[in-house]
LUMVEX-35489 format. One record per residue (C-alpha): residue number from 0; x, y, z. Coordinates in nm, 2 decimals. Layout:
<pts>
+-----+--------+--------+--------+
| num |      X |      Y |      Z |
+-----+--------+--------+--------+
| NUM |      X |      Y |      Z |
...
+-----+--------+--------+--------+
</pts>
This chain:
<pts>
+-----+--------+--------+--------+
| num |      X |      Y |      Z |
+-----+--------+--------+--------+
|   0 |   5.30 |  17.44 |  -2.43 |
|   1 |   5.58 |  17.45 |  -2.14 |
|   2 |   5.91 |  17.63 |  -2.19 |
|   3 |   6.25 |  17.67 |  -2.00 |
|   4 |   6.40 |  17.98 |  -1.79 |
|   5 |   6.68 |  18.14 |  -1.76 |
|   6 |   6.80 |  17.84 |  -1.51 |
|   7 |   6.70 |  17.56 |  -1.72 |
|   8 |   6.38 |  17.56 |  -1.53 |
|   9 |   6.00 |  17.50 |  -1.68 |
|  10 |   5.75 |  17.71 |  -1.69 |
|  11 |   5.39 |  17.70 |  -1.84 |
|  12 |   5.39 |  17.97 |  -2.04 |
|  13 |   5.35 |  18.01 |  -2.48 |
|  14 |   5.49 |  18.36 |  -2.45 |
|  15 |   5.90 |  18.42 |  -2.54 |
|  16 |   5.78 |  18.75 |  -2.37 |
|  17 |   5.62 |  18.62 |  -2.07 |
|  18 |   5.92 |  18.36 |  -2.04 |
|  19 |   6.17 |  18.68 |  -2.05 |
|  20 |   5.95 |  18.87 |  -1.85 |
|  21 |   5.95 |  18.57 |  -1.58 |
|  22 |   6.33 |  18.57 |  -1.59 |
|  23 |   6.38 |  18.92 |  -1.56 |
|  24 |   6.12 |  18.88 |  -1.22 |
|  25 |   6.38 |  18.55 |  -1.08 |
|  26 |   6.66 |  18.75 |  -1.16 |
|  27 |   6.58 |  19.06 |  -0.95 |
|  28 |   6.47 |  18.94 |  -0.70 |
|  29 |   6.76 |  18.71 |  -0.63 |
|  30 |   6.99 |  18.99 |  -0.66 |
|  31 |   6.75 |  19.20 |  -0.46 |
|  32 |   6.66 |  19.42 |  -0.69 |
|  33 |   6.47 |  19.71 |  -0.73 |
|  34 |   6.28 |  19.62 |  -1.02 |
|  35 |   6.12 |  19.27 |  -0.88 |
|  36 |   5.80 |  19.41 |  -0.86 |
|  37 |   5.76 |  19.58 |  -1.19 |
|  38 |   5.85 |  19.24 |  -1.36 |
|  39 |   5.62 |  19.09 |  -1.14 |
|  40 |   5.33 |  19.34 |  -1.21 |
|  41 |   5.40 |  19.31 |  -1.60 |
|  42 |   5.41 |  18.93 |  -1.62 |
|  43 |   5.09 |  18.88 |  -1.47 |
|  44 |   4.92 |  19.11 |  -1.72 |
|  45 |   5.07 |  18.95 |  -2.00 |
|  46 |   5.03 |  18.59 |  -1.85 |
|  47 |   4.73 |  18.66 |  -1.55 |
|  48 |   4.64 |  18.28 |  -1.64 |
|  49 |   4.96 |  18.16 |  -1.51 |
|  50 |   4.96 |  17.99 |  -1.15 |
|  51 |   5.29 |  17.97 |  -1.05 |
|  52 |   5.33 |  18.43 |  -1.07 |
|  53 |   4.98 |  18.45 |  -0.86 |
|  54 |   5.17 |  18.17 |  -0.63 |
|  55 |   5.52 |  18.32 |  -0.64 |
|  56 |   5.31 |  18.75 |  -0.58 |
|  57 |   5.19 |  18.59 |  -0.25 |
|  58 |   5.46 |  18.42 |  -0.12 |
|  59 |   5.64 |  18.80 |  -0.16 |
|  60 |   5.36 |  18.91 |   0.01 |
|  61 |   5.38 |  18.63 |   0.30 |
|  62 |   5.77 |  18.76 |   0.30 |
|  63 |   5.71 |  19.11 |   0.42 |
|  64 |   5.53 |  19.05 |   0.70 |
|  65 |   5.26 |  19.25 |   0.73 |
|  66 |   4.90 |  19.10 |   0.85 |
|  67 |   4.75 |  19.35 |   0.62 |
|  68 |   4.88 |  19.17 |   0.36 |
|  69 |   4.76 |  18.79 |   0.44 |
|  70 |   4.41 |  18.89 |   0.26 |
|  71 |   4.65 |  18.96 |  -0.05 |
|  72 |   4.84 |  18.68 |  -0.01 |
|  73 |   4.55 |  18.39 |   0.00 |
|  74 |   4.39 |  18.62 |  -0.31 |
|  75 |   4.72 |  18.49 |  -0.47 |
|  76 |   4.63 |  18.18 |  -0.39 |
|  77 |   4.28 |  18.16 |  -0.48 |
|  78 |   4.45 |  18.30 |  -0.84 |
|  79 |   4.70 |  18.06 |  -0.85 |
|  80 |   4.46 |  17.73 |  -0.77 |
|  81 |   4.23 |  17.79 |  -1.03 |
|  82 |   4.52 |  17.69 |  -1.30 |
|  83 |   4.66 |  17.40 |  -1.11 |
|  84 |   4.53 |  17.14 |  -1.37 |
|  85 |   4.73 |  17.34 |  -1.64 |
|  86 |   5.07 |  17.36 |  -1.40 |
|  87 |   5.36 |  17.17 |  -1.41 |
|  88 |   5.52 |  17.00 |  -1.06 |
|  89 |   5.76 |  17.32 |  -0.98 |
|  90 |   5.47 |  17.57 |  -0.99 |
|  91 |   5.22 |  17.36 |  -0.81 |
|  92 |   5.56 |  17.36 |  -0.53 |
|  93 |   5.50 |  17.69 |  -0.51 |
|  94 |   5.15 |  17.71 |  -0.42 |
|  95 |   5.16 |  17.41 |  -0.18 |
|  96 |   5.45 |  17.65 |  -0.02 |
|  97 |   5.18 |  17.95 |   0.00 |
|  98 |   4.96 |  17.75 |   0.11 |
|  99 |   5.13 |  17.59 |   0.40 |
| 100 |   5.31 |  18.01 |   0.50 |
| 101 |   4.92 |  18.10 |   0.54 |
| 102 |   4.84 |  17.78 |   0.73 |
| 103 |   5.15 |  17.88 |   0.95 |
| 104 |   5.31 |  17.59 |   0.88 |
| 105 |   5.71 |  17.71 |   0.78 |
| 106 |   5.87 |  17.48 |   0.77 |
| 107 |   5.62 |  17.28 |   0.59 |
| 108 |   5.67 |  17.52 |   0.28 |
| 109 |   6.00 |  17.48 |   0.32 |
| 110 |   5.91 |  17.10 |   0.25 |
| 111 |   5.73 |  17.20 |  -0.03 |
| 112 |   6.07 |  17.41 |  -0.12 |
| 113 |   6.25 |  17.15 |  -0.09 |
| 114 |   6.09 |  16.85 |  -0.25 |
| 115 |   6.14 |  17.10 |  -0.62 |
| 116 |   6.51 |  17.12 |  -0.52 |
| 117 |   6.53 |  16.74 |  -0.49 |
| 118 |   6.38 |  16.70 |  -0.81 |
| 119 |   6.58 |  16.99 |  -0.98 |
| 120 |   6.85 |  17.07 |  -0.77 |
| 121 |   6.98 |  17.35 |  -0.97 |
| 122 |   6.67 |  17.54 |  -0.94 |
| 123 |   6.78 |  17.78 |  -0.79 |
| 124 |   6.49 |  18.00 |  -0.76 |
| 125 |   6.31 |  17.81 |  -0.53 |
| 126 |   6.66 |  17.75 |  -0.31 |
| 127 |   6.66 |  18.15 |  -0.27 |
| 128 |   6.27 |  18.15 |  -0.15 |
| 129 |   6.37 |  17.83 |   0.07 |
| 130 |   6.67 |  18.08 |   0.21 |
| 131 |   6.45 |  18.30 |   0.23 |
| 132 |   6.19 |  18.14 |   0.46 |
| 133 |   6.51 |  17.93 |   0.69 |
| 134 |   6.62 |  18.30 |   0.72 |
| 135 |   6.28 |  18.46 |   0.86 |
| 136 |   6.33 |  18.15 |   1.17 |
| 137 |   6.66 |  18.17 |   1.23 |
| 138 |   6.74 |  17.76 |   1.06 |
| 139 |   7.10 |  17.84 |   0.99 |
| 140 |   7.22 |  17.49 |   1.03 |
| 141 |   6.93 |  17.41 |   0.77 |
| 142 |   7.02 |  17.68 |   0.50 |
| 143 |   7.35 |  17.53 |   0.50 |
| 144 |   7.25 |  17.20 |   0.48 |
| 145 |   7.01 |  17.32 |   0.19 |
| 146 |   7.26 |  17.45 |  -0.04 |
| 147 |   7.51 |  17.25 |  -0.02 |
| 148 |   7.34 |  16.97 |  -0.06 |
| 149 |   7.27 |  17.08 |  -0.44 |
| 150 |   7.59 |  17.28 |  -0.44 |
| 151 |   7.74 |  16.94 |  -0.62 |
| 152 |   7.49 |  17.00 |  -0.89 |
| 153 |   7.58 |  17.38 |  -1.05 |
| 154 |   7.81 |  17.39 |  -1.36 |
| 155 |   8.02 |  17.72 |  -1.39 |
| 156 |   7.86 |  17.87 |  -1.64 |
| 157 |   7.47 |  17.82 |  -1.48 |
| 158 |   7.32 |  18.12 |  -1.46 |
| 159 |   7.22 |  18.10 |  -1.10 |
| 160 |   7.56 |  17.95 |  -0.96 |
| 161 |   7.70 |  18.32 |  -0.85 |
| 162 |   7.36 |  18.42 |  -0.62 |
| 163 |   7.35 |  18.00 |  -0.52 |
| 164 |   7.69 |  18.06 |  -0.39 |
| 165 |   7.61 |  18.45 |  -0.21 |
| 166 |   7.36 |  18.19 |   0.02 |
| 167 |   7.65 |  17.99 |   0.11 |
| 168 |   7.82 |  18.25 |   0.19 |
| 169 |   7.62 |  18.35 |   0.41 |
| 170 |   7.47 |  18.02 |   0.53 |
| 171 |   7.89 |  17.96 |   0.62 |
| 172 |   7.92 |  18.31 |   0.84 |
| 173 |   7.62 |  18.24 |   0.99 |
| 174 |   7.72 |  17.89 |   1.07 |
| 175 |   8.07 |  18.07 |   1.16 |
| 176 |   8.31 |  17.94 |   0.92 |
| 177 |   8.39 |  18.31 |   0.83 |
| 178 |   8.74 |  18.19 |   0.61 |
| 179 |   8.50 |  18.00 |   0.41 |
| 180 |   8.21 |  18.25 |   0.39 |
| 181 |   8.43 |  18.48 |   0.31 |
| 182 |   8.63 |  18.30 |  -0.02 |
| 183 |   8.24 |  18.17 |  -0.13 |
| 184 |   8.14 |  18.55 |  -0.13 |
| 185 |   8.40 |  18.72 |  -0.32 |
| 186 |   8.34 |  18.39 |  -0.57 |
| 187 |   7.99 |  18.48 |  -0.60 |
| 188 |   8.05 |  18.88 |  -0.74 |
| 189 |   8.35 |  18.74 |  -0.97 |
| 190 |   8.04 |  18.55 |  -1.09 |
| 191 |   7.74 |  18.82 |  -1.03 |
| 192 |   7.77 |  19.15 |  -0.98 |
| 193 |   7.44 |  19.21 |  -0.86 |
| 194 |   7.47 |  18.96 |  -0.65 |
| 195 |   7.39 |  19.23 |  -0.32 |
| 196 |   7.37 |  18.93 |  -0.06 |
| 197 |   7.69 |  18.74 |  -0.08 |
| 198 |   7.81 |  19.17 |  -0.09 |
| 199 |   7.62 |  19.15 |   0.26 |
| 200 |   7.74 |  18.80 |   0.36 |
| 201 |   8.10 |  18.90 |   0.34 |
| 202 |   8.00 |  19.26 |   0.54 |
| 203 |   7.89 |  18.99 |   0.82 |
| 204 |   8.22 |  18.83 |   0.79 |
| 205 |   8.37 |  19.19 |   0.87 |
| 206 |   8.11 |  19.26 |   1.16 |
| 207 |   8.17 |  18.93 |   1.36 |
| 208 |   8.54 |  18.90 |   1.35 |
| 209 |   8.57 |  19.31 |   1.44 |
| 210 |   8.66 |  19.44 |   1.12 |
| 211 |   8.53 |  19.76 |   1.04 |
| 212 |   8.76 |  19.88 |   0.86 |
| 213 |   8.82 |  19.59 |   0.64 |
| 214 |   8.43 |  19.61 |   0.64 |
| 215 |   8.38 |  19.98 |   0.54 |
| 216 |   8.68 |  19.95 |   0.25 |
| 217 |   8.50 |  19.59 |   0.08 |
| 218 |   8.13 |  19.78 |   0.05 |
| 219 |   8.23 |  20.10 |   0.00 |
| 220 |   8.49 |  19.96 |  -0.33 |
| 221 |   8.15 |  19.73 |  -0.42 |
| 222 |   7.82 |  20.00 |  -0.44 |
| 223 |   7.73 |  19.85 |  -0.77 |
| 224 |   7.61 |  19.51 |  -0.56 |
| 225 |   7.34 |  19.72 |  -0.35 |
| 226 |   7.31 |  20.01 |  -0.57 |
| 227 |   7.03 |  19.89 |  -0.72 |
| 228 |   6.88 |  19.71 |  -0.47 |
| 229 |   6.48 |  19.76 |  -0.30 |
| 230 |   6.52 |  19.86 |   0.05 |
| 231 |   6.80 |  19.62 |   0.14 |
| 232 |   7.02 |  19.85 |   0.03 |
| 233 |   6.93 |  20.02 |   0.33 |
| 234 |   7.04 |  19.73 |   0.55 |
| 235 |   7.37 |  19.77 |   0.39 |
| 236 |   7.41 |  20.11 |   0.48 |
| 237 |   7.30 |  20.00 |   0.82 |
| 238 |   7.60 |  19.78 |   0.81 |
| 239 |   7.87 |  20.04 |   0.72 |
| 240 |   7.64 |  20.27 |   1.00 |
| 241 |   7.76 |  19.99 |   1.25 |
| 242 |   8.12 |  19.99 |   1.09 |
| 243 |   8.19 |  20.38 |   1.18 |
| 244 |   7.98 |  20.28 |   1.54 |
| 245 |   8.28 |  20.00 |   1.57 |
| 246 |   8.58 |  20.24 |   1.51 |
| 247 |   8.39 |  20.52 |   1.74 |
| 248 |   8.31 |  20.77 |   1.52 |
| 249 |   7.96 |  20.85 |   1.65 |
| 250 |   7.91 |  21.13 |   1.41 |
| 251 |   7.95 |  20.98 |   1.13 |
| 252 |   7.72 |  20.66 |   1.23 |
| 253 |   7.48 |  20.92 |   1.31 |
| 254 |   7.50 |  21.13 |   0.98 |
| 255 |   7.47 |  20.79 |   0.81 |
| 256 |   7.14 |  20.66 |   0.96 |
| 257 |   6.96 |  21.01 |   0.89 |
| 258 |   7.11 |  21.05 |   0.52 |
| 259 |   7.10 |  20.68 |   0.45 |
| 260 |   6.95 |  20.40 |   0.68 |
| 261 |   6.58 |  20.67 |   0.71 |
| 262 |   6.68 |  20.81 |   0.38 |
| 263 |   6.28 |  20.66 |   0.35 |
| 264 |   6.08 |  20.68 |   0.65 |
| 265 |   5.91 |  20.37 |   0.51 |
| 266 |   5.71 |  20.11 |   0.78 |
| 267 |   5.89 |  19.84 |   0.61 |
| 268 |   5.95 |  19.60 |   0.95 |
| 269 |   6.31 |  19.56 |   0.82 |
| 270 |   6.35 |  19.89 |   0.78 |
| 271 |   6.25 |  19.99 |   1.13 |
| 272 |   6.48 |  19.72 |   1.25 |
| 273 |   6.77 |  19.85 |   1.12 |
| 274 |   6.70 |  20.21 |   1.26 |
| 275 |   6.56 |  20.12 |   1.59 |
| 276 |   6.87 |  19.83 |   1.60 |
| 277 |   7.16 |  20.14 |   1.56 |
| 278 |   6.97 |  20.40 |   1.77 |
| 279 |   6.94 |  20.17 |   2.05 |
| 280 |   7.37 |  20.05 |   1.98 |
| 281 |   7.37 |  20.45 |   1.99 |
| 282 |   7.26 |  20.52 |   2.28 |
| 283 |   7.43 |  20.22 |   2.46 |
| 284 |   7.77 |  20.44 |   2.39 |
| 285 |   7.64 |  20.74 |   2.58 |
| 286 |   7.47 |  20.97 |   2.23 |
| 287 |   7.15 |  21.16 |   2.23 |
| 288 |   6.98 |  21.05 |   1.93 |
| 289 |   6.80 |  21.32 |   2.02 |
| 290 |   6.42 |  21.32 |   1.84 |
| 291 |   6.49 |  21.03 |   1.57 |
| 292 |   6.24 |  20.76 |   1.82 |
| 293 |   5.96 |  20.99 |   1.78 |
| 294 |   5.84 |  20.89 |   1.40 |
| 295 |   5.99 |  20.52 |   1.44 |
| 296 |   5.71 |  20.52 |   1.76 |
| 297 |   5.48 |  20.63 |   1.56 |
| 298 |   5.53 |  20.34 |   1.31 |
| 299 |   5.56 |  20.13 |   1.52 |
| 300 |   5.18 |  20.28 |   1.77 |
| 301 |   5.03 |  20.13 |   1.46 |
| 302 |   5.18 |  19.80 |   1.47 |
| 303 |   5.18 |  19.66 |   1.82 |
| 304 |   4.89 |  19.40 |   1.69 |
| 305 |   5.08 |  19.33 |   1.40 |
| 306 |   5.18 |  18.99 |   1.53 |
| 307 |   5.35 |  18.79 |   1.19 |
| 308 |   5.69 |  18.81 |   1.31 |
| 309 |   5.85 |  18.87 |   1.69 |
| 310 |   6.16 |  18.97 |   1.55 |
| 311 |   5.96 |  19.25 |   1.41 |
| 312 |   5.75 |  19.30 |   1.74 |
| 313 |   6.11 |  19.32 |   1.95 |
| 314 |   6.21 |  19.56 |   1.68 |
| 315 |   5.84 |  19.78 |   1.70 |
| 316 |   5.93 |  19.78 |   2.11 |
| 317 |   6.27 |  19.91 |   2.06 |
| 318 |   6.10 |  20.21 |   1.92 |
| 319 |   5.83 |  20.23 |   2.13 |
| 320 |   6.05 |  20.24 |   2.46 |
| 321 |   6.29 |  20.48 |   2.30 |
| 322 |   6.03 |  20.67 |   2.32 |
| 323 |   5.79 |  20.63 |   2.60 |
| 324 |   5.53 |  20.55 |   2.50 |
| 325 |   5.46 |  20.22 |   2.75 |
| 326 |   5.10 |  20.20 |   2.68 |
| 327 |   5.19 |  20.15 |   2.35 |
| 328 |   5.53 |  19.89 |   2.42 |
| 329 |   5.28 |  19.73 |   2.70 |
| 330 |   5.04 |  19.61 |   2.46 |
| 331 |   5.27 |  19.42 |   2.28 |
| 332 |   5.43 |  19.26 |   2.58 |
| 333 |   5.09 |  19.15 |   2.70 |
| 334 |   5.00 |  19.00 |   2.27 |
| 335 |   5.36 |  18.84 |   2.34 |
| 336 |   5.28 |  18.68 |   2.70 |
| 337 |   4.92 |  18.62 |   2.63 |
| 338 |   4.93 |  18.42 |   2.20 |
| 339 |   5.26 |  18.20 |   2.37 |
| 340 |   4.98 |  18.02 |   2.61 |
| 341 |   4.91 |  17.68 |   2.51 |
| 342 |   4.85 |  17.56 |   2.30 |
| 343 |   4.93 |  17.81 |   2.07 |
| 344 |   5.27 |  17.87 |   2.25 |
| 345 |   5.46 |  18.01 |   1.95 |
| 346 |   5.68 |  18.24 |   2.03 |
| 347 |   5.96 |  18.11 |   2.19 |
| 348 |   6.16 |  18.33 |   2.36 |
| 349 |   5.97 |  18.62 |   2.31 |
| 350 |   5.75 |  18.70 |   2.56 |
| 351 |   6.05 |  18.72 |   2.81 |
| 352 |   6.28 |  18.96 |   2.56 |
| 353 |   5.98 |  19.16 |   2.51 |
| 354 |   5.96 |  19.19 |   2.93 |
| 355 |   6.29 |  19.24 |   2.91 |
| 356 |   6.34 |  19.53 |   2.70 |
| 357 |   6.04 |  19.69 |   2.90 |
| 358 |   6.24 |  19.62 |   3.16 |
| 359 |   6.53 |  19.76 |   3.07 |
| 360 |   6.40 |  20.12 |   2.89 |
| 361 |   6.22 |  20.15 |   3.29 |
| 362 |   6.57 |  20.12 |   3.45 |
| 363 |   6.48 |  19.82 |   3.60 |
| 364 |   6.82 |  19.62 |   3.55 |
| 365 |   6.81 |  19.34 |   3.74 |
| 366 |   6.44 |  19.21 |   3.60 |
| 367 |   6.57 |  19.31 |   3.32 |
| 368 |   6.86 |  19.07 |   3.30 |
| 369 |   6.67 |  18.80 |   3.48 |
| 370 |   6.45 |  18.82 |   3.22 |
| 371 |   6.69 |  18.83 |   2.91 |
| 372 |   6.86 |  18.63 |   3.04 |
| 373 |   6.63 |  18.37 |   3.00 |
| 374 |   6.58 |  18.41 |   2.67 |
| 375 |   6.93 |  18.41 |   2.52 |
| 376 |   6.99 |  18.10 |   2.47 |
| 377 |   6.66 |  18.06 |   2.23 |
| 378 |   6.66 |  18.38 |   2.05 |
| 379 |   6.85 |  18.29 |   1.73 |
| 380 |   6.45 |  18.14 |   1.72 |
| 381 |   6.31 |  18.45 |   1.63 |
| 382 |   6.47 |  18.46 |   1.28 |
| 383 |   6.74 |  18.71 |   1.14 |
| 384 |   7.06 |  18.73 |   1.14 |
| 385 |   7.39 |  18.72 |   1.44 |
| 386 |   7.42 |  19.11 |   1.39 |
| 387 |   7.07 |  19.18 |   1.41 |
| 388 |   7.02 |  18.97 |   1.70 |
| 389 |   7.30 |  19.12 |   1.89 |
| 390 |   7.15 |  19.45 |   1.98 |
| 391 |   6.97 |  19.23 |   2.28 |
| 392 |   7.28 |  19.07 |   2.34 |
| 393 |   7.44 |  19.38 |   2.41 |
| 394 |   7.10 |  19.52 |   2.61 |
| 395 |   7.08 |  19.17 |   2.80 |
| 396 |   7.50 |  19.22 |   2.95 |
| 397 |   7.43 |  19.60 |   3.04 |
| 398 |   7.14 |  19.53 |   3.22 |
| 399 |   7.37 |  19.30 |   3.40 |
| 400 |   7.68 |  19.52 |   3.45 |
| 401 |   7.42 |  19.81 |   3.57 |
| 402 |   7.26 |  19.55 |   3.76 |
| 403 |   7.59 |  19.49 |   3.94 |
| 404 |   7.57 |  19.15 |   3.81 |
| 405 |   7.95 |  19.20 |   3.66 |
| 406 |   8.04 |  18.87 |   3.69 |
| 407 |   7.72 |  18.73 |   3.54 |
| 408 |   7.81 |  18.97 |   3.26 |
| 409 |   8.12 |  18.96 |   3.19 |
| 410 |   8.05 |  18.53 |   3.18 |
| 411 |   7.79 |  18.68 |   2.83 |
| 412 |   8.11 |  18.87 |   2.75 |
| 413 |   8.29 |  18.60 |   2.70 |
| 414 |   8.05 |  18.34 |   2.47 |
| 415 |   8.02 |  18.65 |   2.29 |
| 416 |   8.29 |  18.71 |   2.17 |
| 417 |   8.38 |  18.29 |   2.15 |
| 418 |   8.08 |  18.27 |   1.89 |
| 419 |   8.23 |  18.59 |   1.72 |
| 420 |   8.54 |  18.35 |   1.62 |
| 421 |   8.76 |  18.49 |   1.95 |
| 422 |   8.76 |  18.81 |   1.81 |
| 423 |   8.61 |  19.15 |   2.08 |
| 424 |   8.51 |  19.47 |   1.89 |
| 425 |   8.47 |  19.82 |   2.04 |
| 426 |   8.13 |  19.73 |   2.22 |
| 427 |   8.33 |  19.46 |   2.45 |
| 428 |   8.68 |  19.63 |   2.48 |
| 429 |   8.46 |  19.91 |   2.65 |
| 430 |   8.22 |  19.67 |   2.91 |
| 431 |   8.58 |  19.44 |   3.04 |
| 432 |   8.80 |  19.83 |   3.02 |
| 433 |   8.48 |  19.90 |   3.36 |
| 434 |   8.43 |  19.53 |   3.47 |
| 435 |   8.83 |  19.55 |   3.54 |
| 436 |   8.74 |  19.92 |   3.69 |
| 437 |   8.99 |  20.08 |   3.43 |
| 438 |   8.72 |  20.30 |   3.24 |
| 439 |   8.40 |  20.50 |   3.30 |
| 440 |   8.08 |  20.29 |   3.20 |
| 441 |   7.90 |  20.49 |   2.88 |
| 442 |   7.59 |  20.66 |   2.97 |
| 443 |   7.24 |  20.56 |   2.80 |
| 444 |   6.88 |  20.64 |   2.85 |
| 445 |   6.82 |  20.51 |   3.19 |
| 446 |   7.05 |  20.52 |   3.47 |
| 447 |   7.43 |  20.33 |   3.46 |
| 448 |   7.51 |  20.09 |   3.76 |
+-----+--------+--------+--------+
</pts>
């Protein structure tokens, strides 16, 4: 028997209780809720023969970006395929998307989800999954196109409308339409007050337009939108810490790191990315972060062979170089170089970026600038957001300044400011003052220019 879920999409479930659990799971996933895996586990207990739930479990596991979970994801696909004969087209698309991901073909996985959306444009779950995959692969333009294809099909009363607007807000921000992103983010929270992604999209606008004070106010007045989250709440705290840093409140940023960003010392790559990029930014501003690199380096040392995501690898590398673990850092640099050779060649800017980060940590600023400059035009391919990748932009510019390449570093500063709506943040202002000879350069982990 087929029923319909909260978003009016078919589910091959014959139990109203199971459908309710599916709805709770999907709603929690859209809101980045901590309860998502609990609802999924209960659903699988209630309906162990539901292939759609097994496929979704596998997709969630792959999105965690951990090599040791791929075996569990393959097992989930195998279980899903056992029930494929009873699955509807939507559920088969989920299975197909998972298979493509496990085969190393994220574009094909996105195509499978787009097939669902062309048949059922108001399938908010498929929209969010596709959005997540495009985020991981750095496809901001594709995020926006996908959402704007389905946006006209949503009525104002559709249960997923607010979450769709939150995704649209983020896609607008990542493609540089900051005013429209702000409007969409506000509208998202009006419809879905627990839409942490929409909240976070507007926080990104504040970052990109150098409005740190406004960003703090936005986040602080809307904790109901993100207090319920899984570890995504640590990412919101990270945004708050970046705003404190931009306001020159370094002690407060460090306190935010200790009390919130690393409140739970997980080894999730997203949490490590938050932590390493914040510590590195602080060091670039001359702040001694003390012992904090050590626990991150312990975790990163255990993941040098992971290789699921270049984005994760580069942040593991920041942790290892931050703690002076040259041998472990070298393993990541070598692996990225080896796997970038034909026929694989999948890592794009990763090998050059890794060489540049290692050179920067070693104080070889000219080599760092050369390697990072080569990677720079392609860094979006590693995935993540503009705000997340900005740590690598800062290291690139700082390496140029330290190498005495002031004209080139200044040109990168100009380009960075242009891509941020012409708004200059504290980081850029300090570097411009140094280039003009009007200020000292901040001290950090290596010798200054």
